[in-house]
C-alpha positions as CSV (number, residue, x, y, z in Angstrom):
1,M,-0.1,7.6,-3.1
2,Y,1.9,4.7,-4.4
3,Y,3.7,4.9,-7.7
4,I,5.4,2.3,-9.9
5,E,6.8,2.2,-13.4
6,K,7.7,-0.6,-15.7
7,T,9.8,-0.3,-18.9
8,F,9.7,-2.8,-21.8
9,E,11.5,-3.2,-25.1
10,V,9.0,-4.2,-27.8
11,S,10.1,-5.2,-31.3
12,A,7.3,-4.5,-33.7
13,S,6.5,-3.3,-37.2
14,H,3.9,-0.9,-38.4
15,H,3.1,1.6,-41.1
16,L,1.3,4.9,-40.8
17,N,-1.8,6.0,-42.6
18,L,-1.1,9.6,-43.3
19,S,-2.7,12.5,-45.2
20,Y,0.7,13.4,-46.7
21,E,3.6,11.7,-48.4
22,S,6.0,10.1,-46.0
23,K,8.4,7.1,-45.9
24,C,6.6,6.1,-42.7
25,T,3.6,4.9,-44.8
26,R,5.8,1.9,-45.8
27,V,6.1,-1.0,-43.4
28,H,9.0,-0.6,-41.1
29,G,10.0,-1.7,-37.6
30,H,11.2,-0.2,-34.3
31,N,12.6,-1.5,-31.1
32,W,10.1,0.5,-29.1
33,I,10.9,1.5,-25.5
34,I,7.7,1.7,-23.6
35,T,7.3,2.9,-20.0
36,V,4.1,2.4,-18.1
37,Y,3.4,4.5,-15.0
38,C,0.8,3.3,-12.5
39,K,-0.5,4.6,-9.2
40,A,-2.9,3.7,-6.4
41,E,-4.0,5.3,-3.2
42,E,-4.2,1.8,-1.6
43,L,-2.3,-1.3,-2.3
44,N,-4.2,-4.4,-3.5
45,A,-4.6,-7.5,-1.3
46,D,-1.1,-8.7,-2.4
47,G,0.5,-5.4,-1.4
48,M,1.0,-4.1,-4.9
49,V,-0.2,-1.3,-7.1
50,V,-0.3,-3.8,-9.9
51,D,1.8,-6.9,-10.5
52,F,4.7,-6.1,-12.8
53,S,4.2,-9.4,-14.6
54,H,0.6,-8.5,-15.4
55,L,1.8,-5.2,-16.9
56,K,4.3,-7.2,-19.0
57,Q,1.5,-9.5,-20.2
58,L,-0.8,-6.6,-21.1
59,V,1.7,-4.6,-23.1
60,H,4.8,-6.6,-24.1
61,G,2.7,-9.8,-24.5
62,R,0.3,-8.2,-26.9
63,L,2.7,-6.0,-28.9
64,D,6.1,-7.7,-29.1
65,H,7.0,-9.3,-32.5
66,S,3.8,-8.1,-34.0
67,D,2.6,-6.0,-37.0
68,L,0.8,-3.3,-35.0
69,N,-1.5,-2.5,-37.9
70,E,-2.9,-6.0,-37.6
71,I,-3.5,-6.1,-33.9
72,L,-4.5,-2.5,-33.0
73,P,-7.8,-0.9,-34.2
74,F,-6.3,2.5,-35.0
75,N,-3.4,4.2,-36.9
76,P,-0.4,3.0,-34.8
77,T,1.3,6.2,-34.1
78,A,3.4,6.5,-30.9
79,E,0.8,9.0,-29.6
80,N,-2.1,6.6,-30.2
81,I,-0.2,3.7,-28.8
82,S,0.6,5.6,-25.6
83,K,-3.1,6.4,-25.1
84,W,-4.1,2.8,-25.8
85,I,-1.8,1.6,-23.1
86,V,-3.3,3.9,-20.5
87,D,-6.8,2.8,-21.5
88,Q,-5.8,-0.9,-21.1
89,I,-4.7,-0.7,-17.5
90,P,-7.0,0.8,-14.8
91,Q,-4.1,1.9,-12.5
92,C,-2.1,3.5,-15.4
93,Y,-2.1,7.3,-15.5
94,K,0.8,7.8,-18.0
95,A,2.6,5.9,-20.8
96,K,5.7,6.9,-22.7
97,V,6.3,5.3,-26.1
98,Q,9.7,5.8,-27.7
99,E,10.0,4.6,-31.3
100,S,13.5,5.8,-31.8
101,E,16.1,7.7,-29.7
102,N,14.7,11.1,-30.5
103,N,11.1,10.4,-31.1
104,I,9.0,10.0,-27.9
105,A,5.2,10.3,-27.3
106,I,3.6,10.6,-23.9
107,Y,0.0,10.3,-22.9
108,E,-1.1,11.3,-19.4
109,L,-4.5,11.4,-17.8
């Protein structure tokens, strides 16, 4: 099995739709640190699991300098974002989304 990982820094804003009172319901931003983990039993015709630049386009290219509430069709929690990333990339089996130094969500198949 071949494994790769790619880490991005994404600057984006969001607000959360919550069932309780929280300052996070107001628009705010993060410099998110996102790590994408991919694997493949066989390398593609180019000798890769997936091209790192394609991963950057799929994640950083879509999310960076965005209002996540405007571009994602769900409540943009770190947990939901990590699952969305895994769902976007066929080779991806895990995504780690860090919205601040001590707040990290991981989704793994």
